[in-house]
Structures are given as C-alpha cells and as structure tokens.
N, C-alpha and C positions, 0 to 999 in steps of 0.2 A: 497118535495117528494124524496124518496129514489130510486135511479136508480140501476138496476141490469145489469150486463154485463155477457153475455154467449158466450163462444167461441165454435164454431162447424165447422165441415168441410163443405165446399161449393164448389161443382164441384172439380176442381183440386187445390183449395186454402183453406185458413182459413177465416172464417167470424166471426164477432163480432156482436151480437145482443144486443142492448141496449133498455131497457124499464123501465117504472115506476112500481114498485111492487104493490102499493095499488090502482091503478086506476081500475075502473070497466070496462071502455072501454079503452083498451090498444093500444098504438101505438108502433111499433117496428122499430127502426132505424137499418138498415142492412149495415154494413161496411165490406169490403173485402180487404184482404191484397194482394197487387200487387206482382207478381212473376217475375218482370222484373230484368234482369241482371244488377248489379251495383246499384240497388235501394234497400236500406235497410229499413225495417219496414215502408213502405209507405202504408197508409190505404186510401181507397176511399169509400165515402158513396154511396152505390148502390141505395138504395131506402128507403122510409118510408112506412110501411104497417100499415093500420088501418083506423079508429078505429075498433077493434074487441072486442066484448063483450063475457062474459061467458068463458073466457080462463084464465088459471093460469100461464102457462109458455111455452116458446118455447123449443123444444127438438132437432130440426135439420131441414134439408132440404131434399126434395125428388128430384128425377131425373131432373125435369123440373123447379126447383126453387120454388116449392110449399113449404110452411112452415108447418112443423109438430109440433103440439102443444098438450098440455094436457089441457082439458077443466075443468071447475069447478066441474064436476061430476067424474073426474078421468078417462075419456075416451081419447083415442088418436083420434085427428081430424087433417084433412089436409086442409090448406087454400091456395087457388089459387089466388095470387094477380092480375093475368091478368083479371079475371072476378069477383073477390071478393066473390067467393063462398066457403063455408065451408062444408066438408063432414065428417061424423063420420066413422071411420075405423072399428068399431066393437070390439076393444080391450079395456078391462077395467082393471083397477089396483087400488091400494091404492093411494089416492091423494098424490102427491108430491114424489112418488116413481117410476113413469114410466121413462124409459130410452129407447133410441134407440142406436144401435151400428152399425157402418159402417163397412161392410165387403168388401174387394176388393181383388180379386185374383191377384196373381203375379207369374211370372215365375222365379223370383229371389230367390235363396236359402238363407235361414236365416243363415245357418252354414258358 
C-alpha cells in the first residue's frame, strides 16, 4: 500500500498525518514536531485516528484537535476523535481541490 504524508499546522506546532491512499476505511497516524529548546526534529506520535470510511484526504485541524477532511463526495467534514463523530460542514468543492488556509493575526510588522 502506498502511504501519503501530509504536513499541516497543529496548534502551535507542525504535524505530519500519515495514511494509506487506497484504503476504503482509512487510519490516520498523527505525528507532532516537538518545540523543545535544544531538541532538533523530534517527532512524537500523538494518536491514531480511525477507521474512518468515505473520506478522501485530511486537510488540517480545527481548534480543539478535530480533523478536517474531504469526503468522497467533495464535501468538507470534521471528525472529532474524542467521540468519533463526523459532521458535514456544508461546503462543497471539486473532489481533490478543496483546501483550508490557516490565518493567524499578529502584531509583528512584516516590514
């Protein structure tokens, strides 16, 4: 099976989501990069989520650690690993073309 690696922001860090592309019911291994001083490129496996059916790919995380995914119909869905519930967010797009963008305000000037 071919594994896919997706890098997305997670809280104040970077996460790596690893899953098998062709599986009908997918498992997502969530790895998080540690931000400790003096520790370089140290990854910790946070959790394994799944099985989740009728989803194509992960797109990112929501505020409380919920996973945002694109389902097989081209809809945005959110999966809450704490109760294993999935909700449709009501956004539709062309399959394989949906994206999420993280916006974070800052008082630091770019100039």
